[in-house]
N, C-alpha and C positions, 0 to 999 in steps of 0.2 A: 481798374483791371490789373495794374502792375502789382497791387497789394495781394490780389487773389493768386497771381502767378507765383509771387514770393512765398505765400502760404502753402501752395501745392508743392513747391520745391522743398520747403522746409519739412513738410510732412513726409515727402518721399525720401529725403535724406535720413530722417529719423527712423523710418521703417527699414531702410537698408542697413543702418547701423545696428538696429535691434536684431535683425536676422543674422548679420555678420557676428555680432557679439555672442549670440546664442550658439553659434557653431563652434566657438572656442571652448564652451563648457563641455564637460564630460556628459555623454548621454546617460540617462537614468539606467539603473540596474534592471535587467530582465528577470522577472520573477515568475515562477509557475504557481498554479494553485496547489494546495497541499495534495500530496499523492500518497499512495499506500505501497510500502515495500513488504514483501512476505518473507518471513524467516522460518525455516523448517524446524518443527518441534520434535517430530518423530514419525515413524512409519511402522505399520503392523500388517501381518497377513496370517491367514490360517483358515480353519474350518471349524464350525461349531461356535459355542459361546465363549466369550473371553472378556476380561477386564484388563485395561492397560495400567501401567504404572502411572502415578500422578505426575503432573507437570504444571508449571506456573506460567500464566499469561499475564504480562504487565499491562496489556491493552484490553483484554477481554474479547478481542476480535479474532476469530479463528476461521480459516478456510480449510475445508476437508475435501480432499479428492479421493474418490472411492471407485472400486470396480468389483463386480461379482461375476463368477462363472459357474455354470451348472456342473455338478459332479456326475459321473457316469451312473451312480446308483439312484439318483433322484431326478424325475422329470421336471420338477418344479422346486423352488426353494424360497426362503425368506431371509432377508438381511435387514436388521434394525440396528442403527447406531445412535447412541444417546450420550450427550455430554452431561457429566455429573459433577457436583461439588465434592472435592476430595476432603473438605473439612467436615461437612455434615452427611455426605453420601446421597443427598437428595438429587433427583434428576433435574437438570437445569433446562435442557433443550433437546428435543429429538432432532437429529441431523438428517437421517436417512431412514426411509422404510421402502425397501425394494423387494418386489416379488419376481423371482427369476433373474436371469442374467441381465447385467446392465452396467452403466458407468455414469459418473456425474460429479458434480461439485456441490457441496453444501456449506452453509455458513452458520457460525455461532456468534451471537452478539450479546455479551454479558458485561458486567463490571469486571475489572481485573480480579483474577481468581486463581485458585489452585484447582485444576480439573483432573478428571480421569474420564476415559471413554469406556462404555460398555457395549459389547456386541452380543446380540441375540441372533443366532443364525442356524438354519438347518437346510441341508441339501445344496449348499453353495460353498465354493471356495471364494474367499474375499481378501481384499487388500485395501488399505486406506492410509493416507498420510495427513498429518495436521500441520498447518502453518499458522504463525501468528502475524497479524497485520500490525505494521508500525507506520505511523504517519511521518512524512518527511516533506521538507520544502526545498526548493532549488532556486538559486539566484546566479545570474551571470553578470558580473560587475566589471565594467570597463576599467582598465588599469592604464599603463603607459603605452603609447603608440598603438600597435595592433594587438597588444596583450590583453587578455581577459582573466579574471579570477572566477572560478566556479566555486560556489559555496553550497554544500548540502548539509542541512540541519535535520537530525533525527529527533523526533518529538514524542517518544513513547511516554505515557504517564508513569509516574513513580521512578523515572530515570532522570539523571541530569542531562540537560540538552548537550548533545555532541555535535560539533561542526567540523566538517572536513573541507579543506581548501586546496586548490591546485591552480597553477597558472598555465594557461594555454595560449597559443598564438592563433589569432583570427585568420581564417583562410583568405588568401589574396585574390 
């Protein structure tokens, strides 16, 4: 029995040492899953048909926020918005087809590309904006004492990886 008590005591001391030693290590960095940040590409408004100037998307991910309002002259109207290749002119993806007044958000998912948008519209005032999606990751890394370092890394394809760092104090 004395051997059993000595063994239990030794295991208990080893467990306490392991827990105490681990507390002195820096905690691991807090990381978030990749997120999307949206960068504005442009905004347009008008009435009738229109083609925008071309713009480049390094990610190929676009978010389009749009709104249509009926004009006084027409009881009903049509708004169709299509993303095109600025290289070949071919339609890549229809973003919106709206009959009458409305608002919403549409998305384009293509390879990195040079785009332009075409509007087919009658009987409506319209407005839309295009934003490009850029992937980013976020880490919060323990530093000294109650200090942390935040690291944000932007990961758009075809761009060099950019990292922004700043030191912050942990709330007490």
